[in-house]
MARTI-139643 format. One record per residue (C-alpha): residue in three letters; x, y, z. Coordinates in steps of 0.2 Angstrom, whole numbers. Each point is the difference from the previous one (the first is absolute). Layout:
N
  fiba     xx     yy     zz
   ALA      X      Y      Z
...
//
This chain:
359
  fiba     xx     yy     zz
   MET    518    589    531
   LYS    -19     -2      5
   ASP     -5      6     17
   TYR     -4    -17      7
   LEU     18     -6     -4
   LYS      8     16      8
   PHE    -10     -4     15
   TYR     11    -15      4
   ARG     16     10      0
   ASN      8     -2     18
   LYS    -15    -11      5
   LYS      4    -15     10
   VAL     -8    -15     -9
   LEU      0    -18      5
   VAL     -2    -13    -13
   THR     -3    -18      5
   GLY      4    -13    -14
   HIS     13     12     -7
   THR     10    -14     -7
   GLY    -14     -6    -11
   PHE     -4      4    -17
   LYS    -13     14      3
   GLY      8      5     16
   SER     17      3     -8
   TRP     -8     11    -14
   LEU     -9     10     14
   THR     16      2     10
   LYS     10      6    -15
   TRP    -13     13     -5
   LEU     -1      6     18
   SER     19      2      1
   MET      0     10    -16
   VAL    -13     13      7
   GLY     10      2     16
   ALA     -9    -11     13
   GLU     10     -7     14
   VAL     -5    -19     -2
   LYS      1    -14     12
   GLY     -4    -18     -6
   ILE     -6    -15     10
   SER      1    -16     -9
   LEU      7    -18     -2
   ASN     14     -3    -13
   PRO     -4      3    -18
   PRO    -12    -14     -6
   SER     10     -3    -16
   ASN     18     -1     -7
   PRO      3     11     -9
   SER    -11     13      9
   HIS     -4     18     -5
   TYR      4      6     18
   LYS     17     -7      0
   ILE      5      6    -17
   LEU     -5     18      5
   ASN     12     -2     15
   PHE    -13      6     12
   ASP      9     -7     16
   LYS     12     15     -2
   LYS    -13     13     -4
   ILE    -14     -2     13
   ILE     -3     -7     17
   SER     -4    -18     -3
   LYS     -5    -12     14
   LYS     -1    -19     -3
   LEU    -16     -5     10
   ASP    -14    -11     -2
   ILE    -17     10     -1
   LYS     -8    -14     11
   TYR     12      5     15
   PHE    -11     12      9
   LYS     13      6     13
   GLY     13      3    -13
   VAL    -12      9    -12
   LYS     -6     12     14
   LYS     17      3      6
   GLU      7      5    -17
   ILE    -15     11     -4
   ASN      0      9     16
   ALA     18      3     -1
   PHE     -1      8    -17
   LYS    -16     10      3
   PRO     -6      0    -18
   ASP    -11     13     -7
   ILE     -7    -12    -13
   ILE     -1    -19      0
   PHE     -2    -10    -16
   HIS     -3    -18      4
   LEU      4    -12    -14
   ALA      8    -15      9
   ALA     -9    -16     -5
   GLN      0    -17     -7
   SER     -6      5    -17
   ILE      0    -15    -11
   VAL    -16     -9     -2
   LYS      7    -17     -5
   LYS     12      0     15
   SER    -15      3     12
   TYR     -5    -18     -4
   TYR     16     -8      8
   LYS      4     14     12
   THR    -17      3      6
   ILE      3      3     18
   ASP     14     12     -4
   THR    -11      9    -12
   PHE    -14      3     13
   GLU     13      5     13
   THR     10     12    -11
   ASN    -15      8     -8
   ILE    -12      1     14
   MET     11      1     16
   GLY     12     11     -9
   THR    -14     12     -4
   ILE     -6     -1     19
   ASN     18      4      6
   ILE      0     16    -10
   LEU    -17      5      6
   GLU      4     -4     18
   THR     16     10     -2
   LEU    -10     15     -7
   LYS     -9      1     17
   SER     16      4      9
   LEU      5     14    -12
   LYS     -5     19      3
   LYS     -2      4    -18
   CYS      1    -10    -16
   VAL     -7     -3    -18
   CYS     -1    -18     -4
   ILE     -4     -8    -17
   ILE     -3    -19      0
   ILE      2     -9    -16
   THR    -11    -15     -2
   SER     -5     -7    -17
   ASP    -13      0    -14
   LYS     -2    -19      4
   CYS     -9      5     17
   TYR    -17      0    -10
   LYS    -12    -14     -1
   ASN      4     -3    -18
   LYS    -15     -6    -10
   GLU     10      3    -17
   VAL    -12     13     -6
   LYS      5     13    -13
   LYS     -4     15     11
   GLY     14      6     11
   TYR     -1     -3     18
   LYS     -3     16     10
   GLU      6      3     18
   ILE    -17     -3      7
   ASP     -2    -17     -8
   GLU      0    -17     10
   LEU     17     -6      6
   GLY      5    -18     -2
   GLY     14    -12     -4
   ASP     -1    -18     -7
   ASP     19     -2      2
   PRO     10      3     16
   TYR      9     15     -7
   SER    -16      9     -5
   ALA     -8     -5     16
   SER     14      7     10
   LYS     -2     17     -9
   ALA    -19      0      2
   SER      3     -3     19
   SER     12     14      1
   GLU    -12     12     -7
   ILE    -13     -5     13
   ILE     13      2     14
   ILE      5     17     -7
   ASN    -18      6      0
   SER     -2     -6     18
   TYR     16      8      7
   TYR     -5     17     -9
   LYS    -18      0      7
   THR      6     -6     18
   PHE     16     10      3
   PHE      3     13    -14
   SER    -17      8     -6
   ASN      1     13     14
   ASN     18      2      0
   ILE      5     15    -10
   ASN     18     -4      0
   ILE      0    -17     -7
   LYS     -6     -1    -18
   LEU     -3    -18     -8
   CYS     -4     -6    -17
   SER      1    -17     -9
   VAL      3     -1    -19
   ARG     -3    -14    -13
   ALA     10      0    -16
   GLY      0    -11    -15
   ASN     14    -11     -6
   VAL     16     10     -3
   ILE     14     -3    -12
   GLY     16      9     -3
   GLY     19     -3      1
   GLY      9     -8     14
   ASP    -13    -13      4
   TRP      7    -18      2
   ALA    -14     -8     11
   GLU     -5    -18     -3
   ASN    -17     -3     -9
   ARG     -2     17     -7
   ILE     -2      2    -19
   VAL     13     13     -4
   PRO     14     -7     11
   ASP     -4    -17     -8
   ILE      1      7    -17
   VAL     17      8      4
   LYS      7    -16      7
   ALA     -6    -10    -15
   TRP      8     13    -12
   ASN     16      2     10
   GLN      3    -19      4
   LYS     -7     -6    -17
   LYS    -13    -11      9
   VAL    -18     -4     -5
   LEU    -12     12      9
   VAL    -14    -10      9
   LEU    -17      9      0
   ARG    -13     -6     13
   ASN    -15     11     -6
   PRO      3      8    -17
   ASN    -17      8     -2
   ALA     -1      7     17
   THR     -3     19      0
   ARG      8     11     13
   PRO      0     19      3
   TRP     19      2     -4
   GLN      8     17      2
   HIS     18      7      2
   VAL      6     -1     18
   LEU      1     19      0
   GLU    -18      3     -3
   PRO     -7     -6     17
   ILE     15      6      9
   ASN     -4     18     -7
   GLY    -17     -3      8
   TYR      7     -5     17
   LEU     11     16      0
   LEU    -15     11     -5
   LEU    -11     -8     13
   GLY     13      2     14
   TYR      1     18     -4
   LYS    -19      3     -1
   LEU     -3    -10     15
   THR     10     13     10
   LYS    -11     14     -7
   ASN    -17     -7     -1
   LYS     -7     -8     16
   ARG    -15     -7    -10
   LEU     11    -13     -8
   ASN      5     -8     16
   GLY     -6    -18      1
   GLU     -4     -1    -19
   THR      6    -13    -12
   PHE      6      3    -18
   ASN      2    -11    -15
   PHE     15      4    -12
   GLY     -2     -9    -16
   PRO      1      2    -19
   SER    -14      5    -11
   TYR    -10    -15     -7
   SER      9      3    -17
   LYS     17     -4      9
   ASN     -5    -18      6
   TYR     10    -13     -9
   THR     -1    -19     -1
   VAL     15    -10      5
   ILE      3     -5    -18
   GLU     -1     18     -6
   ILE     14      5     12
   VAL     11    -15     -6
   LYS     -3      4    -18
   ARG      4     19      2
   PHE     16     -5      9
   SER      5    -12    -13
   LEU      0     14    -13
   LYS     15      9      9
   PHE      9    -15      8
   ASP      8    -14    -10
   LYS    -13    -13     -3
   TYR     -3    -12     14
   LYS    -11    -15      0
   TYR    -15     -3     12
   LYS    -12    -14      5
   ILE    -16     -1     10
   LYS      0    -10     15
   LYS    -15      2     12
   ASN      3     -2     19
   ARG    -12    -12      8
   GLY     -7      6     16
   ILE      5     18     -2
   ASN    -15     11     -1
   GLU      4     15    -12
   THR    -14     11     -6
   LYS     -1      4    -19
   LEU     -6     17      2
   LEU      4     14     12
   LYS     -4     19     -2
   ILE     -1     14     12
   ASN     -9     17     -1
   SER     11     15      4
   LYS    -13     14     -2
   LYS      0      4     18
   SER     19      4     -1
   LYS     -2     10    -15
   LYS    -15     10      7
   ILE      6      3     17
   LEU     19      0     -2
   ASN      1      6    -18
   TRP     11    -15     -3
   LYS      1     -9    -17
   THR     12    -12     -9
   ILE     11     10    -12
   LEU      9    -14    -10
   THR     -6     -7    -16
   LYS     -1    -19     -2
   GLU     15      1    -12
   GLU     10     11     13
   THR     -3    -12     14
   ILE      7    -15    -10
   LEU     14     10     -7
   LEU      6      7     16
   THR      0    -17      7
   LEU      9     -8    -15
   ASN     13     14      0
   TRP      4     -2     18
   TYR      4    -19     -2
   LYS      9      3    -17
   ASP     11     13      8
   TYR      4    -11     15
   TYR      4    -16     -9
   THR      9      7    -16
   LYS      8     16      7
   ASN      1     -3     19
   LYS     -9     17      2
   ILE    -13      4     13
   ILE    -13     12     -7
   THR    -12      1     15
   GLU      4     18      4
   SER     -2      6    -18
   GLN    -16     -9     -2
   ILE     -7      9     16
   LYS      6     16     -8
   PHE     -9     -4    -16
   PHE    -16     -4     10
   MET      1     16     10
   ASN      2     10    -16
   LYS    -16     -8     -7
   LEU     -9      5     16
   LYS      6     18     -3
   LYS     -5      0    -18
   ASN    -17     -7      4
   GLU     -2     15     13
   ASN      5     13    -13
   CYS    -12     -8    -13
   LYS    -14      3     13
   LYS      5     18      3
   ASN      0      3    -19
//
């Protein structure tokens, strides 16, 4: 096991949004490496849910709580006294932000503020706040956006994430830049795929539902390009950053992108066609949503993470797709959950990559 994963053994780690797709994968990985995990979240956002099928309610401390409720958030965090916080709780669906606009802004902005305010009451803590690659002012250019590029947001979701980044920076400079005991970073990841995602209006869950329910798949923007990567890739980055933030004070207050190399960007239609090779054939149609502002091209540049953190993606395009396909295939055809085995596979690849460097 790599040193930065061993670091989490017996550490008290608080994860907000642990019942969500990415949060449940992070929680599982932390549990596997021996961390004591406490989660703060609302109920799982889908049925079925990755969190529920992993039976986490019996394995970790799980508190049902709205991240917008400051007094409750502060009380639960102070009682736990975490060594590390990973803040993932969010309203994360772009389309939903059009009809749940107030809730999107309250959850994503005030939820982040509540974590930052609570940090002020802790004696010592490392905090990683996950925002989004959609926080950038997207001009649909081919170069990837760097951490220093302009923030923006033409839709409520993107605007809420850009606002969160501005607020994180403000809190850091005002309250934490001279506090050696509180370490704070924000991270921005590309679109993630993987088993156990059943959220609405996301391409892989939509494909799986169409295949499983024998329905027609509706595509809103088939030629849109996104920095898709397996969910374990950015999570690996979060864990690595959490470790390095405790060792290197120069990282405090920094922001990092965790996205795939340019060669790993897919269009929506490419994702659909790749899945159709493994799943029984399903039909799809194109139906654009009027009034929904979805960008066609989005890329982020992760050179800073590679240079400073020595992070990189390790899965090929084929492995990313295959891991996702196999997870759903095993779940639906064998009633088998392979989350743990896939994390072990990923950890073995990390080890092999390290050995290759030494040789």
